[in-house]
MIDO-584008 format. One record per residue (C-alpha): residue in three letters; residue number from 1; x, y, z. Coordinates in Angstrom, 1 decimal. Layout:
N
{pavex->ALA&tornu->NUM&east->X&north->Y&up->Z};
...
This chain:
155
{pavex->MET&tornu->1&east->-18.0&north->100.7&up->81.6};
{pavex->ALA&tornu->2&east->-21.5&north->100.4&up->83.0};
{pavex->PRO&tornu->3&east->-24.4&north->102.9&up->83.3};
{pavex->GLU&tornu->4&east->-23.5&north->103.5&up->87.0};
{pavex->HIS&tornu->5&east->-20.2&north->104.9&up->85.8};
{pavex->GLY&tornu->6&east->-21.9&north->107.4&up->83.6};
{pavex->PRO&tornu->7&east->-21.9&north->110.5&up->85.8};
{pavex->GLN&tornu->8&east->-18.2&north->110.1&up->86.6};
{pavex->VAL&tornu->9&east->-17.3&north->109.3&up->83.0};
{pavex->LEU&tornu->10&east->-19.1&north->112.4&up->81.8};
{pavex->ALA&tornu->11&east->-17.5&north->114.6&up->84.6};
{pavex->ILE&tornu->12&east->-14.0&north->113.4&up->83.5};
{pavex->TYR&tornu->13&east->-15.0&north->114.1&up->79.9};
{pavex->GLN&tornu->14&east->-16.1&north->117.6&up->80.8};
{pavex->ALA&tornu->15&east->-12.8&north->118.2&up->82.7};
{pavex->GLY&tornu->16&east->-11.0&north->117.3&up->79.5};
{pavex->ILE&tornu->17&east->-13.2&north->119.6&up->77.5};
{pavex->ASP&tornu->18&east->-12.5&north->122.4&up->79.9};
{pavex->THR&tornu->19&east->-8.7&north->122.2&up->79.2};
{pavex->GLY&tornu->20&east->-9.4&north->123.4&up->75.6};
{pavex->ASN&tornu->21&east->-7.0&north->120.8&up->74.1};
{pavex->ALA&tornu->22&east->-8.9&north->117.6&up->74.3};
{pavex->THR&tornu->23&east->-11.8&north->117.8&up->71.8};
{pavex->PHE&tornu->24&east->-13.9&north->120.0&up->69.6};
{pavex->ALA&tornu->25&east->-16.8&north->119.3&up->71.9};
{pavex->THR&tornu->26&east->-17.9&north->122.1&up->74.2};
{pavex->ALA&tornu->27&east->-20.0&north->120.1&up->76.6};
{pavex->ALA&tornu->28&east->-20.2&north->116.5&up->77.6};
{pavex->PRO&tornu->29&east->-23.2&north->114.6&up->76.1};
{pavex->THR&tornu->30&east->-25.9&north->113.0&up->78.1};
{pavex->TRP&tornu->31&east->-25.4&north->109.4&up->79.2};
{pavex->PRO&tornu->32&east->-27.9&north->108.0&up->76.7};
{pavex->ASP&tornu->33&east->-26.2&north->109.8&up->73.8};
{pavex->PHE&tornu->34&east->-22.7&north->108.7&up->75.0};
{pavex->ASP&tornu->35&east->-24.0&north->105.1&up->75.5};
{pavex->ARG&tornu->36&east->-25.6&north->105.0&up->72.0};
{pavex->ASP&tornu->37&east->-22.5&north->106.4&up->70.2};
{pavex->HIS&tornu->38&east->-19.9&north->104.0&up->71.7};
{pavex->LEU&tornu->39&east->-19.3&north->100.3&up->71.1};
{pavex->PRO&tornu->40&east->-20.2&north->98.3&up->74.2};
{pavex->ASP&tornu->41&east->-17.3&north->95.8&up->73.7};
{pavex->HIS&tornu->42&east->-14.7&north->98.5&up->73.4};
{pavex->ARG&tornu->43&east->-15.2&north->100.8&up->76.4};
{pavex->PHE&tornu->44&east->-13.6&north->100.6&up->79.7};
{pavex->VAL&tornu->45&east->-13.1&north->102.5&up->83.0};
{pavex->ALA&tornu->46&east->-10.2&north->102.5&up->85.4};
{pavex->LEU&tornu->47&east->-11.3&north->102.4&up->89.0};
{pavex->ASP&tornu->48&east->-9.5&north->103.4&up->92.2};
{pavex->PRO&tornu->49&east->-9.7&north->101.1&up->95.3};
{pavex->ASN&tornu->50&east->-12.9&north->102.8&up->96.4};
{pavex->GLY&tornu->51&east->-14.6&north->102.2&up->93.0};
{pavex->ASN&tornu->52&east->-14.3&north->105.7&up->91.7};
{pavex->VAL&tornu->53&east->-13.7&north->106.2&up->88.0};
{pavex->THR&tornu->54&east->-10.2&north->107.6&up->87.4};
{pavex->GLY&tornu->55&east->-10.3&north->107.4&up->83.6};
{pavex->TRP&tornu->56&east->-12.1&north->105.9&up->80.7};
{pavex->ILE&tornu->57&east->-11.7&north->104.8&up->77.1};
{pavex->ALA&tornu->58&east->-14.4&north->104.3&up->74.5};
{pavex->ALA&tornu->59&east->-14.6&north->103.6&up->70.8};
{pavex->SER&tornu->60&east->-17.0&north->104.3&up->67.9};
{pavex->PRO&tornu->61&east->-17.2&north->103.0&up->64.4};
{pavex->ALA&tornu->62&east->-15.0&north->105.1&up->62.1};
{pavex->SER&tornu->63&east->-17.6&north->104.8&up->59.3};
{pavex->SER&tornu->64&east->-20.9&north->103.2&up->58.6};
{pavex->LEU&tornu->65&east->-19.6&north->101.8&up->55.3};
{pavex->CYS&tornu->66&east->-19.2&north->98.0&up->55.6};
{pavex->VAL&tornu->67&east->-15.6&north->98.0&up->54.3};
{pavex->TYR&tornu->68&east->-14.6&north->99.9&up->57.4};
{pavex->THR&tornu->69&east->-16.1&north->97.5&up->60.0};
{pavex->GLY&tornu->70&east->-12.6&north->96.8&up->61.3};
{pavex->VAL&tornu->71&east->-11.8&north->100.4&up->61.8};
{pavex->ILE&tornu->72&east->-12.7&north->102.3&up->65.0};
{pavex->GLU&tornu->73&east->-12.1&north->105.7&up->66.4};
{pavex->HIS&tornu->74&east->-11.5&north->106.1&up->70.1};
{pavex->SER&tornu->75&east->-11.2&north->108.6&up->72.9};
{pavex->VAL&tornu->76&east->-9.3&north->108.3&up->76.2};
{pavex->TYR&tornu->77&east->-9.7&north->110.6&up->79.2};
{pavex->VAL&tornu->78&east->-8.0&north->110.5&up->82.6};
{pavex->ASP&tornu->79&east->-9.2&north->112.4&up->85.7};
{pavex->PRO&tornu->80&east->-6.7&north->115.3&up->86.2};
{pavex->ASN&tornu->81&east->-6.1&north->114.1&up->89.7};
{pavex->HIS&tornu->82&east->-4.8&north->110.8&up->88.4};
{pavex->SER&tornu->83&east->-2.7&north->111.9&up->85.4};
{pavex->GLY&tornu->84&east->0.8&north->110.5&up->85.2};
{pavex->LYS&tornu->85&east->-0.1&north->107.4&up->87.3};
{pavex->GLY&tornu->86&east->-0.5&north->104.8&up->84.5};
{pavex->VAL&tornu->87&east->-4.3&north->105.1&up->84.1};
{pavex->GLY&tornu->88&east->-4.1&north->106.1&up->80.4};
{pavex->THR&tornu->89&east->-1.6&north->103.3&up->79.7};
{pavex->ALA&tornu->90&east->-3.9&north->100.7&up->81.4};
{pavex->LEU&tornu->91&east->-6.9&north->101.9&up->79.5};
{pavex->LEU&tornu->92&east->-5.2&north->102.0&up->76.1};
{pavex->GLN&tornu->93&east->-3.8&north->98.5&up->76.6};
{pavex->ALA&tornu->94&east->-7.3&north->97.3&up->77.5};
{pavex->LEU&tornu->95&east->-8.7&north->98.8&up->74.3};
{pavex->ILE&tornu->96&east->-5.8&north->97.2&up->72.2};
{pavex->ASP&tornu->97&east->-6.4&north->93.8&up->73.8};
{pavex->SER&tornu->98&east->-10.2&north->93.9&up->73.2};
{pavex->THR&tornu->99&east->-9.8&north->95.1&up->69.6};
{pavex->GLU&tornu->100&east->-7.1&north->92.5&up->68.8};
{pavex->THR&tornu->101&east->-9.5&north->89.8&up->70.1};
{pavex->ALA&tornu->102&east->-12.4&north->91.2&up->68.0};
{pavex->GLY&tornu->103&east->-10.5&north->91.4&up->64.7};
{pavex->VAL&tornu->104&east->-10.4&north->95.2&up->64.6};
{pavex->TRP&tornu->105&east->-7.5&north->96.1&up->62.2};
{pavex->THR&tornu->106&east->-7.2&north->99.8&up->62.8};
{pavex->ILE&tornu->107&east->-7.6&north->102.0&up->65.8};
{pavex->GLU&tornu->108&east->-7.5&north->105.7&up->65.0};
{pavex->THR&tornu->109&east->-8.0&north->109.1&up->66.6};
{pavex->GLY&tornu->110&east->-7.4&north->112.7&up->66.1};
{pavex->ILE&tornu->111&east->-5.4&north->114.7&up->68.7};
{pavex->PHE&tornu->112&east->-4.8&north->118.4&up->69.0};
{pavex->PRO&tornu->113&east->-1.0&north->118.9&up->68.5};
{pavex->GLU&tornu->114&east->-0.8&north->120.8&up->71.8};
{pavex->ASN&tornu->115&east->-1.9&north->117.7&up->73.7};
{pavex->HIS&tornu->116&east->1.6&north->116.4&up->74.1};
{pavex->ALA&tornu->117&east->0.7&north->113.9&up->76.8};
{pavex->SER&tornu->118&east->-1.9&north->112.1&up->74.7};
{pavex->LEU&tornu->119&east->0.4&north->112.0&up->71.6};
{pavex->ALA&tornu->120&east->3.2&north->110.5&up->73.8};
{pavex->LEU&tornu->121&east->0.9&north->107.9&up->75.3};
{pavex->HIS&tornu->122&east->-0.3&north->106.8&up->71.9};
{pavex->HIS&tornu->123&east->3.1&north->106.6&up->70.3};
{pavex->ALA&tornu->124&east->4.3&north->104.5&up->73.3};
{pavex->HIS&tornu->125&east->1.6&north->102.0&up->72.4};
{pavex->GLY&tornu->126&east->2.5&north->101.6&up->68.7};
{pavex->PHE&tornu->127&east->0.4&north->104.3&up->67.2};
{pavex->ARG&tornu->128&east->1.9&north->106.2&up->64.3};
{pavex->THR&tornu->129&east->1.3&north->109.7&up->63.1};
{pavex->VAL&tornu->130&east->-0.5&north->109.6&up->59.7};
{pavex->GLY&tornu->131&east->-0.4&north->113.3&up->59.2};
{pavex->THR&tornu->132&east->-1.8&north->116.6&up->60.4};
{pavex->ARG&tornu->133&east->-5.1&north->117.8&up->59.2};
{pavex->GLU&tornu->134&east->-4.6&north->121.6&up->59.1};
{pavex->ARG&tornu->135&east->-7.3&north->124.0&up->60.1};
{pavex->ILE&tornu->136&east->-9.8&north->121.1&up->60.1};
{pavex->GLY&tornu->137&east->-12.3&north->122.7&up->62.4};
{pavex->GLN&tornu->138&east->-13.0&north->125.8&up->64.5};
{pavex->HIS&tornu->139&east->-12.9&north->125.5&up->68.2};
{pavex->ASN&tornu->140&east->-14.0&north->128.5&up->70.3};
{pavex->GLY&tornu->141&east->-13.7&north->130.7&up->67.3};
{pavex->HIS&tornu->142&east->-10.2&north->129.6&up->66.3};
{pavex->TRP&tornu->143&east->-9.1&north->127.2&up->63.6};
{pavex->ARG&tornu->144&east->-7.4&north->124.1&up->65.0};
{pavex->ASP&tornu->145&east->-5.2&north->121.4&up->63.5};
{pavex->VAL&tornu->146&east->-5.6&north->117.7&up->64.4};
{pavex->VAL&tornu->147&east->-2.9&north->115.1&up->64.3};
{pavex->LEU&tornu->148&east->-4.3&north->111.9&up->62.9};
{pavex->ILE&tornu->149&east->-2.8&north->108.8&up->64.4};
{pavex->GLU&tornu->150&east->-3.5&north->105.1&up->64.0};
{pavex->ARG&tornu->151&east->-2.5&north->101.7&up->65.3};
{pavex->ARG&tornu->152&east->-2.7&north->98.8&up->62.9};
{pavex->SER&tornu->153&east->-3.2&north->95.3&up->64.2};
{pavex->ASN&tornu->154&east->-0.4&north->92.8&up->64.1};
{pavex->ALA&tornu->155&east->-2.8&north->90.0&up->63.5};
């Protein structure tokens, strides 16, 4: 993922936000904020043959505490016009490969229970459900649950 991908990455992020089942965020951040908040070694884009971004994945530290340096939290978003075409699978595998090489021992994320496609994608790649955080936050005036999932390194 490079700065020139920024506008397309943020447009795909906003499309996910607009579904109401992807994130608590209500608007995509600016590129400088996105860039600052995500680890440069663990973010990727999928490109079509014309070089257009069809999806992205990015990770952030799960905590600033040194004991959690091997734990990251990630997000994956696919352009709605490219869903069901293996984009999410390729991106998630790229993240898993990069984190295995870097010695990351846990990849985690929270997913709204209504986001069945994301839950299925993650479970197919070895993520397990840790539990459901009930009424963890309000989204558009309604309490939402979040399913906490993780993948532990085999290394």
